[in-house]
N, C-alpha and C positions, 0 to 999 in steps of 0.2 A: 403920568400924563397920557391922556387918550390920544391915540394916533389919528391924525387928520384923514388918512386915506381909508380908515375902517371904523369910523366913529360909531356905527350902529351894529357892528358884528359882535354877537354875544354867544359864547360857548358856555353851556350849562351842564353841570355834572351832578347827578343824584345817586348817592350810594348809601343812604341811611337806613334802607330796608332791604328786602329781597330783590327789589328793583334796582337794576344797574341801568341808569338812564343818561342819555347824552342828547343834547339838541343844539342846533345853531339857529339863532334868530337874527335876521338882518332887516333893518328898517321896518320893524314890527311884524315881519313876515317869517313864519317858520320855514326854514330851508330844509331842515333835516330833524328828525326825531326818532329815537329808538329806545324804548323802555323794555329791557329784557328782564324776565323773572326766571333766573337760573339759580335761585338760592344765593347764599352768601359766597359767591365765587368771583367777586368784583376784581380781585387782584389779577385774575386770569382774563376776564372779558373786557375790562374797562378800556385799556389802551387800544384794543382792536376796534371797539365801538367808537372811540374818538377818531382814530385814523379813518374809519369808514365815513364818519360825519364830515370830516374835512374834505375827503375825496369826493363825496357825493355833492357837497356844496361848492366844490371847485375853489377851495380856500386853503391857505397855509396858516400856521400859527402866527406868523407875522401879520396876517390880516385880521386877527382877533383883537378887538379893542378891550374887552373885559371878559374875565372868566367868573361865572357865578357857580358857587358850590354850596350844597346843603351842609350846614354845620351842626345839625341836630335840633332837637333830641332824636334818638334812634339808636341803631346798632353802633356800639362803641367802636368795633373794628371797621365797620363800613364808613363811619365818619372820618376816621384816620386815613383810610385809603383814599377817599375823595379829596380831602384837604391836601394830603401829601402829593397827590397827582396834580392838583391845581397849582401848588407851589412849584413843582418841578417844571410844569409847562410855562409858568410865568417868567422864569429866570432868563431865558435867552433874549426876550424882547421887552423885559420889564412890564409885562402885561398886568394890568390891575386885577385884583381879586376882590370879589364881593361875596361876603358870607351871608347866606340866606337861611332864616329860621324855617325848619321843616314843617312846623305847624302852620306857618303863614302860607307856605306853598299849597297845602291842602285847602286852605280857605280860598286861595286864588283859583283852584280848580272849580270851586262852586261859583265864584264871580264870573269866570270865563264861560262856563257851560250851562249853568242853571239860571243865573240872574241876568244873563246877557240881554234878554228882551224885557223881562218883568221889571228890571231896574228903572226903566223909563216909563212905566205905567203910572201916570199921574192920578189915576182913579183909585189906586190903592191907598186907603187912608190909614193903614196900620203898618206902614213901612218900618217904623222904629220898633215894632214888635217882632221882627224877623231876625233870628240869630243863626250864626254858624258856629258849631262846636267842633273844632278840629281835635281828633283823638288818635293817638298812636299807642298801640299795645306795648306796654312796658313789661308784660308777663307777670305771673303770680298775682293775677286779679288786680293789676294796677294799670293805669293809663297816663300818658302825658296829654295834657289838655291846654287849649287856649280858646277864648270866646271872642266872637267878632259880630259887629252889626252887619246884617246881611245886605243892607243897601248902601250905607255910608262907607263900608269897608273898614270902619274904625276898629282897631284892636282894643278891646275893653277889659282885658285881663292879662296878667303876666302868665308866662308858661309855668305850669306846675305839674307835679305828679301826685296822683290821688288813687285811692282804691275805688273799685267799681261801686261798692256799697256806699262809701262816703259821697261819691259823685251823685248817685241816685237820690240820696237823702237831701243833699243840698239843692238839687234841681227841683225836687218835689216840694221843698220848703219855700223856695224863693220865687218859683215860676208856676204856681198852681193855677194862676189866671189863664183861662183857655184862649185868651186873645194872643198869647205868645206862641210862636211857632219856632221850633228848633230843627235845623238841618244838621244831622250828625254825619261826619265824613272822616274817613281814615280807617286804618286797620283796627283801632280800638272799637269803633262803631260796629264794624262788620263782625269781628270775632266775638263780641259780647252781646250780639243781637238778642239771643234767647233770654239773657239776664235782663236786658232793658225791657223786653216785652212783658216780663212778669213783675218788674219793680217800678218802672217809670210811669208816673201818672200825668206827665205833661204832654202837650201836643208835640210830636216829633216825627221826622222821617229820616230814614237812613239812606244816604246817597251811595248806593252800591257801585254804580257805574264809574264814579270819579273818586273812589276811595283809594285807588293806587296812586302813588306819587308820580307826578308827571314832570319830566325835565323841562318841557316847554313852559309849563306853568311857573316853574322856578325862574325862568328867564323873565317873566312878567311880574315877579315879586320883588319888592324893594328889600334890600339887605343892608349890610354895613361894609363899606370899603375899608380894608385894613391892610397895612404892610406887614403885620405880624399875624400868625395863626389865631383865629378867633373861633373857639369851640363852644358848643352848648350841650355838653354831655348830660347835665342835670343829675346823673347818677354814675357812680364809679363802675368800672368794668366788673364782671363776675369774678375774675381772678383777684381783683383788689378787694372786693367784698368778702370773698372766701378767706383771704389773708387776714383781714381785720377780725373776722369772726373766730379765727383760730389763735389770735393773740392771747 
């Protein structure tokens, strides 16, 4: 049950990549945000970041109405650290936890900062031809992807994992019409930019500035409220994959 005295206070935790992000959003206003890129040292930096967020926002955990946490896809260890932290913080005050898809958060980055003004441009007759492709580097020439309508914000595909070569082939086959425009966002877009430049034949732009995961964008992204841990690993950990390969 949401607490009456803090109905709009959201604590967001992002740990699915090198970014260790924490934000507090209240009444649709960002009170605090810190997205640190210190490598995968989240177990060391996360609690200090959360404590600093609460201190700077002049709040305690009892004032937080809901904790939003990224549940993947992304770093296997990072996902577990973020979710375990959210669960631990929720226990004393029965705080709700909302699990948010990492690819959805990347799309929200674009909605918040790229389409903020153009979304209301009624003169644009090709709104339905604008797409956002969220991409997270899954390594070994693979990416996690999901596709969104850039203006309606509708998610029009399920999360999936695909090789870069297969992705380019599909995009070139289905979207060769030059009236379509794709905004590519996320680590997958940035890390494979050279490959896309040589292989992609569609109209596209890579959104470099907002390709890092943002904990405040997580706060503005709809997830799933659950009383049990809800993960979106999509792929087993490297240790598990190695174990299976050696059977």
